[in-house]
C-alpha positions in Angstrom: -6.0 7.7 -79.4 -8.7 9.8 -77.9 -9.1 13.5 -78.7 -6.5 15.6 -77.1 -7.6 16.7 -73.6 -7.8 20.4 -72.8 -5.0 22.0 -70.9 -6.1 23.1 -67.5 -4.9 26.4 -66.2 -6.1 27.0 -62.7 -4.7 26.8 -59.2 -6.0 24.1 -56.9 -8.0 25.5 -54.1 -7.3 23.4 -51.1 -10.7 22.1 -50.1 -12.0 21.3 -46.7 -11.0 18.0 -45.1 -12.3 15.2 -47.5 -15.4 13.7 -46.0 -16.7 10.5 -47.4 -19.7 8.4 -46.4 -19.8 5.6 -44.0 -21.2 2.1 -44.6 -22.9 2.5 -47.9 -23.1 -1.3 -48.2 -19.9 -1.6 -50.3 -20.1 -4.5 -52.7 -17.0 -6.6 -52.8 -16.4 -9.2 -55.5 -18.0 -11.7 -53.1 -21.2 -9.6 -53.0 -22.3 -8.2 -49.8 -25.6 -6.5 -48.9 -26.9 -4.2 -51.6 -26.3 -0.4 -51.1 -29.0 2.1 -50.1 -31.4 3.3 -52.6 -29.9 6.0 -54.8 -30.8 9.7 -54.3 -32.9 11.1 -57.1 -31.5 13.4 -59.8 -31.0 17.0 -59.0 -29.6 16.5 -55.4 -27.4 19.5 -54.6 -27.0 19.4 -50.9 -25.1 16.9 -48.9 -25.8 13.6 -50.5 -29.1 12.2 -49.3 -28.8 9.2 -47.0 -25.1 9.6 -46.4 -23.7 9.7 -42.9 -20.6 11.8 -42.9 -17.7 11.4 -40.5 -14.2 12.7 -40.3 -11.2 10.3 -40.4 -9.9 9.5 -37.0 -7.0 7.1 -37.6 -3.6 7.8 -39.2 -1.4 5.9 -41.6 1.5 4.0 -40.1 3.6 6.3 -42.3 2.3 9.2 -40.3 3.4 8.2 -36.7 2.6 11.6 -35.1 -0.9 11.5 -36.6 -0.9 15.1 -37.8 -1.8 14.2 -41.4 1.5 15.3 -42.9 3.8 12.6 -44.4 7.1 14.3 -45.2 9.0 13.4 -48.4 12.4 11.8 -47.7 14.3 13.5 -49.1 12.3 16.6 -49.9 12.9 18.3 -53.3 14.4 21.8 -52.8 15.9 24.5 -54.9 13.4 24.1 -57.7 11.7 27.1 -59.4 8.9 26.7 -61.9 10.2 26.3 -65.4 9.2 29.0 -67.9 11.1 27.5 -70.8 9.4 26.9 -74.1 10.8 23.7 -75.7 10.1 22.7 -79.3 6.3 22.4 -79.6 5.1 18.8 -79.7 1.5 17.8 -79.7 2.0 14.7 -77.5 4.1 14.0 -74.5 2.5 11.0 -72.7 2.3 7.3 -72.0 -0.5 5.0 -70.8 -0.8 2.9 -67.7 -3.4 0.3 -68.7 -4.8 -1.3 -65.5 -7.8 -3.5 -65.0 -10.3 -3.6 -62.1 -9.1 -5.9 -59.4 -11.7 -5.6 -56.6 -14.3 -3.4 -54.9 -14.3 -2.5 -51.2 -15.6 0.2 -48.9 -12.0 1.2 -48.0 -9.8 4.2 -48.6 -6.2 4.0 -47.4 -5.7 7.7 -48.0 -8.7 9.2 -46.4 -9.6 6.4 -43.9 -6.3 4.6 -43.2 -6.6 1.6 -40.9 -10.4 1.9 -40.9 -11.8 -1.0 -43.0 -15.4 -0.4 -44.1 -15.4 3.3 -43.2 -15.7 4.6 -46.8 -18.2 4.5 -49.5 -17.6 1.6 -52.0 -14.6 2.0 -54.2 -13.6 0.3 -57.5 -9.9 -0.5 -57.3 -7.5 -0.9 -60.2 -3.8 -1.7 -60.3 -2.5 -3.1 -57.1 -4.5 -6.1 -56.1 -3.9 -5.7 -52.3 -5.1 -2.2 -51.9 -7.3 -1.8 -48.8 -7.6 0.3 -45.7 -4.3 -1.0 -44.3 -2.3 -0.2 -47.4 1.1 1.5 -47.1 3.9 2.2 -49.5 5.6 -0.9 -48.3 2.6 -3.2 -48.6 1.8 -1.9 -52.1 5.4 -2.5 -53.1 5.1 -6.1 -52.0 1.8 -6.6 -53.8 0.8 -7.6 -57.3 -0.8 -5.6 -60.1 -3.4 -5.8 -62.8 -1.5 -3.2 -64.8 0.2 -4.2 -68.0 3.5 -3.0 -66.7 4.5 -5.3 -63.7 6.5 -2.3 -62.3 3.3 -0.3 -61.7 2.2 -1.4 -58.2 0.3 1.8 -57.7 -3.2 1.9 -56.3 -5.9 3.6 -58.4 -9.5 3.8 -57.2 -12.8 5.7 -57.7 -16.3 5.4 -56.3 -18.2 2.4 -57.6 -20.8 3.1 -60.2 -24.3 1.5 -59.7 -27.1 1.1 -62.1 -30.0 0.7 -59.7 -28.5 -1.9 -57.3 -26.1 -3.5 -59.8 -22.5 -2.5 -59.7 -21.1 -1.5 -63.1 -17.4 -2.3 -63.2 -15.1 -1.3 -66.1 -14.0 -4.4 -68.2 -10.5 -4.9 -69.3 -7.5 -2.6 -69.1 -8.6 1.0 -68.6 -6.7 4.0 -69.9 -4.8 6.0 -67.3 -2.7 8.7 -69.1 0.5 10.1 -67.7 1.0 13.5 -69.5 2.8 16.8 -69.2 0.5 19.4 -67.6 3.0 22.2 -68.1 4.3 23.8 -71.3 7.9 22.8 -70.5 7.4 19.1 -70.8 11.1 18.6 -70.4 10.9 19.7 -66.8 8.5 16.8 -65.8 10.1 14.3 -63.4 8.7 11.0 -62.0 6.5 10.8 -58.9 8.2 10.3 -55.6 7.5 6.8 -54.2 4.6 7.0 -51.7 3.0 10.2 -53.0 -0.7 10.0 -52.7 -3.6 12.4 -53.3 -7.3 12.7 -54.0 -8.6 14.3 -57.3 -11.9 16.0 -57.0 -14.3 16.0 -54.1 -17.3 13.7 -53.4 -19.1 16.6 -51.7 -18.7 19.0 -54.6 -21.8 20.6 -56.2 -22.7 20.1 -59.8 -21.4 23.6 -60.5 -18.1 22.9 -58.8 -17.8 19.6 -60.8 -18.3 21.5 -64.1 -15.8 24.2 -63.3 -13.2 22.0 -61.6 -9.8 22.4 -63.2 -9.6 18.7 -63.8 -12.9 18.6 -65.7 -12.3 17.5 -69.4 -15.5 16.5 -71.1 -17.6 15.3 -68.2 -19.8 12.2 -68.7 -19.7 11.0 -72.3 -21.9 8.5 -74.1 -22.2 8.1 -77.8 -22.1 11.6 -79.3 -23.1 13.3 -76.0 -20.3 15.2 -74.2 -19.8 17.7 -71.4 -22.5 16.2 -69.2 -22.7 17.0 -65.5 -25.3 14.3 -65.0 -25.3 10.9 -66.6 -26.6 11.5 -70.1 -30.2 10.5 -70.7 -29.7 10.0 -74.4 -27.1 7.2 -74.2 -27.7 4.9 -77.2 -28.6 1.2 -76.4 -26.0 -0.3 -78.6 -23.5 -3.0 -77.6 -20.5 -1.0 -78.5 -21.6 2.1 -76.6 -20.3 2.7 -73.0 -20.5 5.5 -70.5 -17.2 7.3 -70.2 -15.5 10.0 -68.1 -12.2 11.8 -68.3 -10.8 13.7 -65.4 -7.3 15.2 -64.8 -5.2 15.4 -61.7 -3.1 18.2 -60.5 0.5 17.9 -61.6 2.5 20.4 -59.5 4.0 19.3 -56.2 5.2 21.3 -53.3 8.3 19.0 -53.0 7.7 18.7 -49.2 5.0 16.2 -48.4 3.8 12.9 -49.8 0.4 13.6 -48.2 -1.3 16.4 -46.2 -4.3 16.5 -44.0 -6.8 17.3 -46.8 -5.0 15.0 -49.2 -4.9 17.8 -51.8 -2.9 20.9 -50.7 0.5 19.4 -51.4 -0.6 19.3 -55.1 -1.7 22.1 -57.4 -2.8 22.6 -61.0 -0.6 24.6 -63.3 -1.3 28.3 -63.8 -0.8 30.5 -66.8 2.5 32.4 -66.9 1.5 36.1 -67.1 2.0 37.6 -70.5 2.0 34.2 -72.2 -0.2 31.3 -73.1 2.1 28.9 -71.3 1.2 26.7 -68.3 3.7 26.7 -65.5 3.7 25.4 -61.9 2.8 27.9 -59.2 5.7 29.2 -57.1 4.6 27.3 -54.0 4.3 24.0 -55.9 7.3 24.3 -58.2 7.9 20.6 -59.0 6.4 19.4 -62.3 5.2 15.8 -62.1 3.2 13.7 -64.7 -0.4 14.8 -65.0 -2.6 11.7 -64.4 -5.8 11.5 -66.4 -8.4 8.9 -65.8 -10.3 7.8 -68.9 -12.8 5.2 -67.6 -15.3 3.2 -69.7 -18.3 1.7 -67.9 -20.3 -1.1 -69.7 -23.7 0.5 -69.4 -26.0 2.4 -71.8 -29.6 3.1 -72.5 -31.7 4.3 -69.6 -29.3 5.8 -67.0 -32.0 7.4 -64.9 -31.2 5.0 -62.0 -27.4 5.3 -62.3 -25.5 6.7 -59.4 -22.1 6.6 -57.8 -21.4 5.1 -54.4 -20.4 8.6 -53.3 -23.7 10.2 -54.5 -24.8 11.8 -57.8 -22.9 11.9 -61.0 -21.0 15.1 -60.1 -19.5 13.5 -56.9 -17.0 11.7 -59.2 -13.5 11.8 -57.8 -10.5 9.4 -57.6 -7.4 8.5 -55.6 -3.8 7.8 -56.6 -1.2 6.1 -54.4 2.2 5.9 -56.2 4.0 2.6 -55.9 5.8 2.4 -59.2 9.1 0.7 -59.5 11.2 3.9 -59.6 13.5 2.9 -62.6 10.5 1.8 -64.6 8.6 5.0 -64.1 11.7 7.1 -64.8 12.3 5.2 -68.1 8.7 5.9 -69.2 8.7 9.5 -68.1 12.0 10.3 -69.8 11.3 8.4 -73.0 7.7 9.5 -73.5 6.9 12.7 -71.6 10.3 14.4 -71.7 10.9 12.8 -75.1 7.6 14.2 -76.5 6.1 11.0 -77.7 2.6 9.5 -77.8 3.3 6.1 -76.1 1.4 3.0 -75.2 2.0 1.1 -72.0 5.3 -0.2 -73.3 6.5 3.3 -74.0 6.2 2.8 -77.8 5.0 5.5 -80.2 3.7 3.9 -83.4 4.2 7.2 -85.3 7.8 7.3 -84.3 9.0 3.7 -84.5 12.6 4.9 -84.8 12.4 6.0 -81.1 12.0 2.4 -79.9 10.2 1.5 -76.7 11.1 2.1 -73.1 10.0 -1.4 -72.0 10.4 -4.8 -73.6 7.6 -7.1 -74.9 6.8 -8.1 -71.3 6.4 -4.4 -70.3 9.6 -4.6 -68.2 12.9 -2.8 -68.4 15.1 -4.4 -71.0 
């Protein structure tokens, strides 16, 4: 298991409306035209060569087009938990999902607008595209080990020069407790969606983002804002990044116009070292952490993301878990304070059993 990630303690500042680039020659598995030449290192302004436009269409789940998708039912009467349960080092499980396709689509930021986004690398649900809704994801298939995880996970495609670099095999997506009272964490509501990070952030904003863990990693090089230049050229070495999502929900909306403000990062409870949800986002949900491994090393001077330079990294999550399966994993592993694999099994606590059977399904 990877080193324990840091605990973030900062409020999420709702950013401006997420703006992503149009028509950067997204490369699907069938290979379309190559993308534009990458901007050089050190770009700090709006990403060179990107044409920015605001979303103009709404999801079918947002019939009035105001950008708000209400939770049905909303979660009310919750106050942030300040309890201090028995300290346990781990309270997590993994969703191991492989890359399924790439596409210049984003059903959260650009719903119903195929080709309007920069190129994304999709994991999990194999049907995710610009037209995706909760219902369509529910009816889709998945590359995740657990068949009950129909969620959509995506991030900007990484290129080395003009060659897309796609993660190989199941990637590690952690579901953890972001608050001290791990017993207060409850499953995501079906249809919740949000964006983590911002493609238009500066290098400094990326470094100080509350979701930042160790930046870009390669070999023994960590905490990099740019792709590391000293990445060893060895077969076993890959470029990695770890980035954490906000884990406190307002209980009201499955999405908001900026795709962020319905979620928040935990804050420090005054007078303690404990992380709690802020009062306006009192519902503790699992903290999603991407730990992506890209099969590239050596000279990374021509590496770039479809969204721009290295610090434009961000990702999207659209929850379409089978509700009983997700609840079983959250209760057994997060609330139960275990370090679980995708079956919900902790090798150091075999007596606890597993949440799922050998087929990664509910027994």
